[in-house]
N, C-alpha and C positions, 0 to 999 in steps of 0.2 A: 819446124819439119816443112815449111815453104810449101808447094803445092804439090806434095808426095801425097799419093793415094796408099792409106792404110785401112787395113780391111777389120771390121769387129770380128771377134773370133768365137763367142760363145753366147748369139741370141740377144735378149735384152738386157740379160746382166753384164757383159761387157759394152752393148752399145750405152748402157748408161754410165760405165767407167769411161768411155772412151769420148763419150759427149761431153763428159765434165772436163775431161782433160782437152778438149777442142781439137780431136785429131781425127774424126770421122769423115770420112768423104767417099760415098761409094758411088762407082761409076759401073754398074753392070745392065747389059742389054737383054732386060727380062722379057720375058714372051718369046724370045726367039728358039727356043727348043721344042714347043707344044705345037702338035699340026691338029687345025680345028676340024679336019675332015673327020680325025678319029677319035673326036671327043666324046661322040654319042655311044660308041663302042666300049670306050674304056669305061666310062661310068656304069654302063650297062653288065660289064664284066664283073664290076666290083660290089654291083648288087647283087649278081648271080652265085659270087661267092660266099653269101649269106645261107648258113644252113643249120640246123637245129643245135649238131654238137660244135659250131662254130658262129657265134652270132654277134659278135664283137664288131663295132667298127669305129675307128678311132679317127677324130678329128682336131686340129691345131685349130687355133681361133685366126688371129693376126695373118693378116695376107693369105688365107685359106678360105674361110668361111664368112669372116669378118674385114671390109676395110678400113682401116686406121686413118684415112686421110681425111674425113670430116673431123675427127677429133686433133689433126696436126692442123688442119685450116683455123679451127675455133682457138687455138693457141695463137696465131700468128694475128689473127685478127683483134684477140685481146692486147697482144704486145702493140700492135699499130694503134688501139685506142689509146693505151696508156700514156703512149710517146708520142702521138698526135699527129700520126704519118697514115694519111687517108688512103694510100697505095695497100699499106699492109691491111689497114682497117676492113679492107673489101676482098681478102682473101678467100678463095673458093678451092673445096678438094681440088678443083683440075691443075692449081698450081703447085699440088705436092706431086712431083714425079720422083722424089730421089728421097735419101734419108738426110741428103745435106741441104739446109735450109736456105743456103747462099742459092741453092736452083729455084726456091720457091720463093724469095725476094725480088730475084731477077725477073719470074714469069710473074710477077705482080708488077712488074714495071719500074722497079727501083733502079738507078743508074750505078755502075760498079763500085764506085768510091762510096756510096752509101751503103751497099750491101758490106762490104769490107768491113767499116766503121760499125754496123750495127750485130755484125755476125756475132762475136762474143757473147754480147748481152741478150740477143735473141735465146742462142743456145741455154744459157743460165735459166731463163726463163720458162724455156721449153723443159728443159729437165726437170722441174719442180712441179710440172704437171703432167705431163704426157703418163706417167704410171701411175696415175691415181685413178681412183673408182670414178669418181666425179666425171672425168675428162673421158673415161672410155664408154660413158652412156652416148656419146657422140657416134660410135660406130656403127657403121651399116652393112648390110649384108651384101656378100661377093653374088652376082646373079645366078641364080638358078639355085643357091645353097640350101634356103626354106624348105623348097620342095624335095629337093635330094635327102635331106634330114627324114623328111616323113615318108619318104619312099622306104628308105633303111628300116624305119619301123614297120612299115606295111608287110615288109618280107619277114618278118618277126625277128629284125634285128636289134642289138643293142648298140644306142649312140652314147661313145666315149668322148666327151670334149675333153682333151689332153692339151694343155697348152704353157705355155714359160710364163702368164702372169701370176702374181703372188696373191696371196689370201685376201690381202687388203684391197684387192680391186672386184672382189666377188659380187658387190651389189650393182656396182656401175655392170659389170657383164652381164649379170641378169636381166638389167632394165633395156641393154641393147639386145638379148635375146628375143624379150617380149616385143619390143618392137619390131623386131625382123619376123617374127610368127615362128620363132625356133621352138623345137620341142624343148621345155624347161626340167632341168634335172629332178629327178624323182626316189635317187639313191638306189633306184635297180635297172632299170631298162634303160634310162638317162641319167649320165653320172657326169660329173664336172671336176676333173682334177685339177687343183690350183699348186703352185709352188708354196710352200710354208711360209718363206721368208723371201723378201723382194732382191736380196743379194744371191741367193743361191743359184748356181750355175745351171744355165739352161740345159746344157749337154747332161750333165750328171742328173738332173732332174726329169731328162726324157729317159734316160738309161734306169732310174728308178723305176718309173711309169712301165718299160717293157718288162722289167722284172714281176711287176704285178701283173701284168698283160699274159704271161707265162701262168700264172698260179689260176685264170680264169678259164672259161670253157675253150677258149681259142680265138685269135686275131682271124677275121673273115678279109677286112680291107682297112687300109689306113691314109690318111691324106694330110699333107705338110707341106708347106713351101720351102722349107730348110734344107738344102740338098744332105746336111750332115745327118737331119733326123729322118729323111727318108731312106737314105743307105742304111742309116742301124736299125730302121723297122723291116729293111728286106733281107738284112743279116740276120736277125733276132726269129724273123717268122719267113722264112723262104717260099713256103706255101701261099701266104697272103696275097691279094693285090695291093700293092703299094703303088701309090699315086701323088706324083709331084703338081704342086699347081705352081705354076711359072709367073708369079707376079712379082713380087720382090722377096729381098732376104736381106740377112747381116752382111752378104758382100764377100764371105770367105772363099778362097780359089778352092771351091771343094765342087767336083763335077756329080751332076747324077748317074747313078749307074746304069750302064745299057739297059738293063730289063725293068727300070722303072720308067714307065710311060709318063708324060707331061700332060696338063691340061691348063686352060686360063681360066675358067671358070666351071659353074655345075648344070650350063645349060644342055639340054639335052635335045638339039633341035633333030625332026626327022625321025 
């Protein structure tokens, strides 16, 4: 494949497959769409959409309300310790800027020849750990997410965590929720919807979730970092406040719909 950039096609399920084959290299200018001065207004409008007849607020997890950069940094540190590579053993989340582990190794200070030599081994090491409950315990909240989730409940809304994570990651996900101070699932006002199987396609899973949402009282607002998924929310629920998290994503060349605004986190200054 040389240096050709290949895009992941279906969220985590395809990232998993493409990482295994060694062909994922994402170069996306994240954060370029959001207008910081609009963020408070966008978040307030989403809260205002919550009503007795339309209470549901849907939140994706990774790169939406949780950052998995600490998870990725832990994996790189463990690889560094296993290989006796001090620069990698000191990896911090600041070095995780993309889904390309070569970027992380470069930012940790490794020379180009070492990056190329170690890339395939680190990728395999990463693959066996990233999609596990133990490692997702490391995830940290996106700024402002905790307070915003509690605002949703304070407005009388329902918090629906709708994620491409699979059921085997539930324990670690709940651990991260507790650490972050997020509302915990209670089966009623707060629910966690996980894929049944690791290899279930993310897009099809989100479509299944949309069908379930249609059977509920109504979707007030939805938040997701994947352009494909926010676009699908807006098609299925044109009256809902759908918001794109301009953080990172799987790298598919999909444009966010013009009627879907973007934010970088959940802080509401002013």
